N, C-alpha and C positions, 0 to 999 in steps of 0.2 A: 399685707403679705398673703392673707388667705384669699383676697379677691383675685390676686394675680394667679395663685394656684388654681382657683376655681375657673378662671378664664382659660388657662392653659389646658385644664382637663376637658373643658367643653370644646375647645379647639381641636384637641386630640381625637375626641369622639367624632367630630365632623370631618376630619381629614383621613380617618381610617379607611373609609370606602374608596376615597380618591387614591390613597397610597396603594391599596390592593389593586385597583384598576390600572395604575401605572406599572406595577410589577407584572401583572398578567399581560399587559400590552408589550412590555419589553421582552418578555419570554416569547410572545408570538412573533415579534420582529426577529428575534434570534432564530426561531424555528424556520422562518422564511429564508433567512440568510443561509442557514445550514442546508436547506433543500436546494438552493441555487448552487452552493459549493459542491454538493455531492450529486448533482443532477445526472451524471453519467452512471451512477450506480442504481441498483434497484432498491431504493429505500422506502418504497410505498408500504412495506410491511415492517417498518422500524418502530421501535418504541418511541413515544413522544419525547422530544428533546434529546434523543440519543441516536447515534448512527449504528447501534447494534441491532441486527435483525432479530425478529421474534422466532425465527426458525419454525415456521409453520410447515415447511417442506424442505427436504434435503435434496440437493442435486446429486446425480449419480457419477459426477466427474469432478475432479479437483487435481491440483498439481502442487508440487513444492519446488522451490528454486534453491540452489546452493552454489557456493563458490568452490572452485577446485583448481588444481594444476591442470595443464593441458593433457596430461596422461590419465586424468580421471580421479586422482587422489583428492579427496575432499579437504578443504581448509576450514578451520573453525572461524566463522565470520566474526563472532564477537571478540575473538582474540586478535585477529588481523586488523579489525577496525576499532578495537577498544570500546565496544558497547553497542554497535549497530546490530539490530536484531534481524534474524532470518525472515520473520514475518514482514518486517519493513522492506526488505529486499523484494519480496513477492509483491507487495503493494506498489512499490515504485515501478516494477516491471508491468504490473496490471495497468497502471495509469498510461504507460506508453503503448502497450499492446492493444488497448481499447481503440486506439486510433488507426489500427490496421485496416486496409481496404483491399479487396481483390481487384482483378482487372476490370470488372464491371462497376466498381465503386461501391460495392456492398461490404458491410462489416464482416470481418472474419472472426468466427468464434475461436477461442483459444484451443479447444479440443481439435479443431480442424487445421490449425496453423502448422505449417511445415517449419523446419529449422531455418530454411532460407528466408521465410517470411518473418520469423521472429528475430533474425539476426540484427537488423538495424536497431530495434528496441533494446536488445541485449547489449549491443555495443555502446549505446548511450548510457545504459546503467553502469557498465564496467568503466567507461570513461569518467562518469561522475564519481564513482567510488574511488578511482585512482587519484582524481583531483582533490577529493574531500578527505581521504584517509591515507596518511603516509605509509601505513602497513600494507595496504593494497598496492600502492605504487611500488614499494620495495619488492613485493612478491612478483609484480609484473616485470620488474627489471631483472630479477634474478633467475626467473625460469618461466615467466608467463603466468597469467591467471585466466581462468575460464568461468563462464556461467553455464550451469546445467539446469535442466528441468526433468523432473520425474513425474510422470502422469499416473494418476490413481483413478481406476474405474471400478465402480461397484457392479458386481456380477451376481448371478444366482448362487455361486459358490463362495462368495466373499469379495475381497478386494484384490483386483489385479493391478500390479505395479509394473510400469514400463522400465526398460533399461534407461539409464541416464542419457538424455539428449543434449548434445553440445549445442548451445544456443549461440554463444559468441565467445571470443577470446581476445585477450591482449597479449600478443607475443612478447617474448623476452626481448629487451633492447639489444641491439648488436653491440659488441664490444667496440669501444672507440679506438681508432688507430693511434699508435704511440709514436 
């Protein structure tokens, strides 16, 4: 019994460097996969093995997205969707807006995009929300639902906030004839 225990201990000491090498190799493969997955983002300044940026510099522009009625009354997205977060709404819109191109085929930066240019991306987001969450579909049927953007710009005096920009809307369904 002691010979078996001695052999297993010796084998464990010999396999420890190999195990460590395999773990490091697997983490490197994961990192490479992550970089391909998020290649459209600026993750060169991200912490290793994480998609969170290190915040070495802050941009002077950002925006928030929210759901509302066509008249501008905000809807609580987490209540209507039962758990979908507002930051996830912005990320979904970001993924679609990154594909925008101008007439010359150049990428459009979000701060320069007009409501008309953002409308196709906003309509896709609203359609997806209505298909995925019955609460959003119900809101769309009863009075319509809209997607708004509020732009935030850092100035010398502080933060300037734009009026809500109507990006897209799903109009209320017409009543069915009886």
